[in-house]
C-alpha positions as CSV (number, residue, x, y, z in Angstrom):
1,M,0.0,0.0,0.0
2,G,1.3,3.4,-0.9
3,W,0.9,6.8,0.6
4,H,-1.4,7.9,-2.2
5,I,-4.0,5.4,-0.9
6,L,-3.5,6.3,2.7
7,A,-3.6,10.1,2.1
8,A,-6.7,9.8,0.0
9,A,-8.5,7.8,2.8
10,A,-7.7,10.6,5.2
11,G,-8.9,13.3,2.7
12,L,-5.3,14.5,2.0
13,K,-2.9,14.6,-0.8
14,P,0.4,12.7,-0.5
15,A,2.2,16.0,-0.8
16,D,0.4,17.2,2.4
17,L,2.5,14.7,4.4
18,T,6.2,15.3,4.9
19,D,8.5,12.3,5.4
20,R,8.7,13.2,9.1
21,A,4.9,13.1,9.4
22,R,4.7,9.8,7.6
23,E,7.3,8.4,9.9
24,E,5.4,9.6,12.9
25,I,2.2,8.0,11.6
26,L,3.8,4.7,11.0
27,V,5.6,4.6,14.4
28,A,2.2,5.4,16.0
29,V,0.6,2.5,14.1
30,D,3.1,0.1,15.5
31,S,3.2,1.5,19.1
32,P,2.7,-0.4,21.3
33,P,3.3,-3.6,19.4
34,T,-0.1,-5.0,20.1
35,Y,-0.5,-7.4,17.3
36,G,3.1,-8.8,17.1
37,V,3.5,-7.8,13.5
38,L,5.0,-4.7,12.0
39,L,2.1,-3.1,10.2
40,S,4.3,-0.3,8.9
41,S,6.0,-2.8,6.6
42,L,2.8,-2.9,4.6
43,V,3.4,0.7,3.4
44,V,5.8,0.8,0.5
45,A,7.5,3.4,-1.7
46,S,7.5,3.4,-5.5
47,E,8.9,0.3,-7.0
48,H,7.5,-1.7,-4.0
49,T,10.6,-0.9,-2.0
50,P,10.6,0.0,1.7
51,V,9.8,3.6,2.5
52,P,13.1,5.6,2.8
53,Y,12.5,6.1,6.6
54,F,11.8,2.4,7.3
55,D,15.2,2.1,9.2
56,A,14.3,5.1,11.4
57,I,10.9,3.5,12.2
58,L,12.7,0.3,13.2
59,K,15.1,2.2,15.4
60,R,12.3,4.1,17.1
61,L,10.4,0.8,17.7
62,G,13.5,-0.8,19.3
63,R,13.9,-3.2,16.4
64,P,17.2,-4.1,14.7
65,H,18.2,-1.2,12.5
66,G,21.2,0.2,10.6
67,L,20.6,-2.4,8.0
68,R,21.7,-2.4,4.4
69,P,19.0,-1.7,1.7
70,I,18.9,-5.4,0.7
71,E,18.4,-6.4,4.4
72,L,15.7,-3.8,4.9
73,G,13.9,-5.2,1.9
74,Q,14.2,-8.7,3.2
75,L,13.0,-7.7,6.7
76,R,10.0,-5.8,5.1
77,K,9.0,-8.9,3.1
78,T,9.3,-11.1,6.2
79,E,7.1,-8.7,8.2
80,Q,4.6,-8.4,5.4
81,A,4.3,-12.1,5.3
82,R,3.7,-12.2,9.1
83,A,1.1,-9.5,8.8
84,F,-0.7,-11.4,6.0
85,A,-0.5,-14.6,8.0
86,A,-2.0,-13.0,11.1
87,Y,-4.8,-11.4,9.0
88,S,-5.6,-14.8,7.4
89,A,-5.6,-16.5,10.8
90,A,-7.9,-13.9,12.2
91,A,-10.2,-14.0,9.2
92,G,-10.2,-17.8,9.3
93,T,-8.7,-18.2,5.8
94,T,-5.6,-19.8,4.5
95,D,-4.9,-17.5,1.6
96,G,-3.5,-14.1,2.5
97,P,-3.0,-11.1,0.2
98,K,-0.1,-11.7,-2.1
99,E,2.6,-9.1,-2.8
100,R,3.3,-8.2,-6.4
101,T,6.8,-9.0,-7.5
């Protein structure tokens, strides 16, 4: 999911949200870690890469950080899979959303 969808749902334009505001929103979504999954991993930048401030989010949440771009991408995909699995389990289904590759 990208910021264009999230901003539109809030009645905003993506340009209305600075990177700092976006980071704050995603940290708030994952604080406290109630569900055991990193929901902020579901928000992606263009090209389906992690958002540029994903490492800062990890740091603020007390998660491993300071990772190389390839490691951030792997961590994001792992966390996305965990979020989809948790959603599927809660919804009583076996098929979760699939990421486009």
